[in-house]
SERO-4910 file (N, C-alpha, C, O; in steps of 0.05 Angstrom, whole numbers):
BEGIN
 pado doro    nc1    nc2    nc3   cac1   cac2   cac3    cc1    cc2    cc3    oc1    oc2    oc3
  Met    A   -307   -473   -580   -303   -457   -558   -282   -468   -528   -283   -488   -514
  Val    A   -269   -451   -527   -251   -464   -502   -256   -445   -484   -259   -421   -487
  Ile    A   -258   -463   -458   -272   -454   -427   -263   -466   -404   -270   -489   -397
  Val    A   -242   -445   -386   -244   -462   -375   -244   -456   -336   -235   -434   -330
  Lys    A   -252   -471   -317   -266   -447   -299   -255   -464   -278   -243   -486   -280
  Asp    A   -265   -447   -254   -256   -461   -247   -229   -461   -224   -225   -473   -203
  Ile    A   -212   -439   -242   -203   -427   -227   -178   -410   -201   -161   -397   -212
  Asp    A   -177   -411   -180   -176   -410   -156   -161   -372   -151   -137   -367   -149
  Ile    A   -176   -357   -150   -154   -329   -136   -155   -333   -113   -165   -351    -99
  Ala    A   -135   -304   -104   -143   -281    -81   -122   -268    -86   -102   -268   -101
  Ser    A   -140   -250    -62   -125   -225    -76   -135   -219    -45   -138   -234    -25
  Leu    A   -142   -179    -49   -123   -164    -27   -147   -132    -25   -135   -117     -9
  Cys    A   -183   -111    -38   -186   -104    -36   -170    -81    -38   -155    -78    -19
  Glu    A   -168    -56    -61   -160    -34    -47   -172    -16    -38   -160      3    -28
  His    A   -203    -19    -39   -224     -8    -23   -215     -3     -2   -207     17      9
  His    A   -216    -33      5   -227    -43     34   -202    -51     56   -198    -48     80
  Leu    A   -191    -62     35   -167    -74     55   -172    -99     68   -162   -103     90
  Val    A   -190   -122     56   -210   -125     67   -196   -156     41   -193   -147     18
  Pro    A   -191   -177     44   -182   -198     23   -210   -215     16   -228   -219     32
  Phe    A   -209   -222     -9   -226   -233    -26   -220   -263    -39   -198   -264    -49
  Thr    A   -234   -284    -40   -224   -306    -54   -241   -311    -73   -259   -295    -72
  Gly    A   -247   -336   -102   -255   -337   -112   -261   -349   -124   -270   -366   -108
  Thr    A   -266   -361   -151   -261   -367   -176   -265   -357   -204   -285   -344   -211
  Val    A   -244   -363   -222   -253   -336   -245   -251   -362   -269   -235   -381   -269
  Ala    A   -278   -356   -296   -283   -383   -313   -273   -357   -337   -281   -335   -343
  Ile    A   -254   -373   -344   -248   -345   -376   -248   -372   -410   -240   -395   -410
  Ala    A   -261   -358   -432   -283   -370   -451   -253   -362   -482   -235   -346   -487
  Tyr    A   -257   -370   -486   -246   -358   -514   -258   -365   -543   -275   -383   -543
  Ile    A   -253   -351   -569   -253   -364   -598   -225   -355   -602   -211   -335   -601
  Pro    A   -223   -391   -609   -202   -380   -629   -196   -376   -643   -215   -386   -655
  Thr    A   -176   -365   -669   -165   -358   -688   -144   -374   -695   -153   -396   -703
  Arg    A   -128   -375   -695    -99   -384   -697    -91   -403   -678    -87   -427   -676
  Leu    A    -91   -383   -664    -63   -391   -633    -79   -411   -622    -96   -418   -637
  Val    A    -79   -425   -596    -91   -430   -570    -83   -430   -553    -62   -441   -557
  Leu    A    -84   -424   -529    -73   -430   -500    -69   -451   -487    -93   -458   -486
  Gly    A    -62   -460   -481    -60   -482   -463    -82   -476   -435    -84   -453   -427
  Ile    A    -94   -494   -423   -109   -492   -403    -87   -483   -366    -92   -469   -346
  Ser    A    -67   -497   -373    -49   -473   -354    -40   -451   -346    -33   -442   -324
  Lys    A    -41   -438   -378    -30   -414   -391    -53   -408   -370    -42   -410   -348
  Leu    A    -74   -404   -368    -98   -386   -361    -87   -378   -349    -73   -358   -345
  Ala    A    -98   -413   -332    -90   -407   -297    -70   -384   -286    -72   -372   -265
  Arg    A    -45   -380   -310    -17   -367   -303    -35   -337   -300    -37   -321   -281
  Ile    A    -45   -339   -328    -54   -306   -340    -71   -295   -310    -62   -274   -302
  Ala    A    -84   -302   -299   -101   -300   -278    -87   -291   -260    -97   -270   -253
  Glu    A    -61   -298   -243    -57   -306   -213    -40   -282   -213    -47   -265   -197
  Pro    A    -19   -277   -229    -12   -240   -227    -17   -218   -222     -5   -200   -210
  Phe    A    -46   -222   -234    -68   -204   -221    -73   -195   -207    -72   -172   -199
  Ser    A    -84   -231   -197   -102   -225   -179    -85   -220   -152    -97   -216   -131
  Arg    A    -54   -221   -154    -44   -212   -130    -38   -185   -119    -31   -183    -96
  Arg    A    -41   -164   -135    -43   -136   -147    -74   -129   -111    -94   -141   -104
  Leu    A    -66   -113   -105    -88   -100    -93   -107    -83   -113   -105    -60   -122
  Gln    A   -129   -107   -116   -144   -122   -133   -177    -89   -124   -174    -76   -103
  Val    A   -197    -83   -140   -235    -93   -136   -226   -113   -172   -211   -113   -192
  Gln    A   -263   -130   -154   -252   -150   -184   -263   -142   -205   -258   -157   -224
  Glu    A   -280   -119   -211   -285   -117   -237   -264   -108   -250   -269   -110   -274
  Arg    A   -230    -95   -245   -215    -87   -252   -199   -118   -254   -192   -123   -277
  Leu    A   -194   -131   -240   -194   -155   -248   -203   -165   -262   -182   -172   -273
  Thr    A   -215   -173   -271   -235   -195   -301   -224   -176   -324   -207   -192   -334
  Lys    A   -221   -154   -339   -221   -132   -353   -187   -151   -361   -182   -166   -380
  Gln    A   -167   -141   -338   -141   -137   -336   -138   -170   -346   -127   -171   -368
  Ile    A   -146   -205   -330   -157   -215   -349   -160   -214   -374   -138   -218   -384
  Ala    A   -174   -210   -387   -197   -203   -412   -178   -190   -424   -183   -192   -448
  Leu    A   -155   -175   -419   -143   -155   -438   -131   -170   -443   -120   -172   -465
  Ala    A   -128   -189   -422    -81   -198   -431    -83   -230   -447    -65   -242   -459
  Val    A   -119   -240   -440   -115   -264   -465   -119   -247   -506   -112   -256   -527
  Gln    A   -130   -223   -498   -147   -209   -520   -105   -212   -536    -98   -226   -554
  Glu    A    -93   -199   -526    -71   -186   -526    -54   -211   -526    -33   -203   -518
  Ala    A    -52   -231   -530    -31   -250   -527    -43   -263   -543    -23   -271   -554
  Ile    A    -69   -278   -559    -68   -288   -590    -92   -279   -608   -101   -289   -629
  Lys    A   -101   -256   -594   -122   -238   -609   -142   -263   -619   -145   -274   -640
  Pro    A   -155   -265   -594   -176   -277   -615   -203   -273   -613   -216   -262   -595
  Arg    A   -211   -288   -639   -253   -272   -643   -262   -267   -617   -275   -247   -615
  Gly    A   -259   -281   -592   -279   -264   -574   -271   -269   -541   -265   -292   -535
  Val    A   -271   -248   -516   -262   -269   -503   -285   -255   -471   -292   -231   -466
  Ala    A   -289   -282   -454   -307   -280   -422   -302   -281   -405   -296   -305   -407
  Val    A   -296   -276   -383   -284   -285   -359   -309   -264   -334   -321   -242   -333
  Val    A   -305   -295   -316   -331   -285   -301   -326   -281   -284   -303   -286   -290
  Met    A   -325   -276   -262   -304   -286   -238   -329   -290   -211   -352   -283   -217
  Glu    A   -323   -300   -185   -339   -304   -169   -322   -303   -152   -302   -316   -157
  Ala    A   -323   -291   -130   -316   -282    -94   -336   -272    -85   -360   -269    -90
  Thr    A   -311   -263    -60   -339   -267    -48   -308   -249     -9   -290   -263      1
  Tyr    A   -312   -228     -3   -298   -226     25   -296   -238     33   -307   -260     32
  Val    A   -277   -229     48   -264   -261     85   -274   -233     95   -273   -209     94
  Val    A   -283   -249    102   -280   -227    138   -280   -236    163   -284   -261    165
  Arg    A   -279   -227    176   -272   -234    207   -292   -203    219   -287   -179    214
  Leu    A   -315   -216    235   -319   -189    258   -308   -202    287   -304   -226    290
  Arg    A   -302   -183    308   -308   -180    335   -311   -171    342   -301   -150    338
  Phe    A   -333   -175    369   -357   -150    385   -332   -160    404   -316   -179    401
  Ala    A   -335   -141    423   -328   -126    450   -351   -123    470   -366   -103    468
  Val    A   -355   -142    489   -371   -142    515   -353   -110    537   -332   -114    549
  Gly    A   -360    -95    538   -353    -91    562   -363    -84    583   -386    -90    583
  Arg    A   -354    -71    606   -378    -75    637   -382    -44    641   -362    -29    637
  Arg    A   -395    -37    646   -409     -8    654   -411    -13    687   -421      4    701
***
C-alpha cells in the first residue's frame, strides 16, 4: 500500500463562501503503475483551488487516482477547518 499523508490544501466552501484549510491523506493499493509522492499532491491541488465542499473534494481526488492508474483500491481522508473571523460591533445607545 502506498500512503501519502499531510498534503496541505486550501479551498473556498461553495455554500458559505468561507475559506477552509487542512490536510489530505491519500492511500492506494497499486497494481502495475505506481505514482510518485509528488504526483499525488499535484492531483489534490487543482481540485482544492475550486469552489468546493469537503465531501466532493475527497471524492474527486479518489476518482482521479482511480482513473489515472487503476489501483486495486483508493482511500482519501481529509481533515479541514473553516477559517472564520468574527467581528463584534459595540454601539452606543
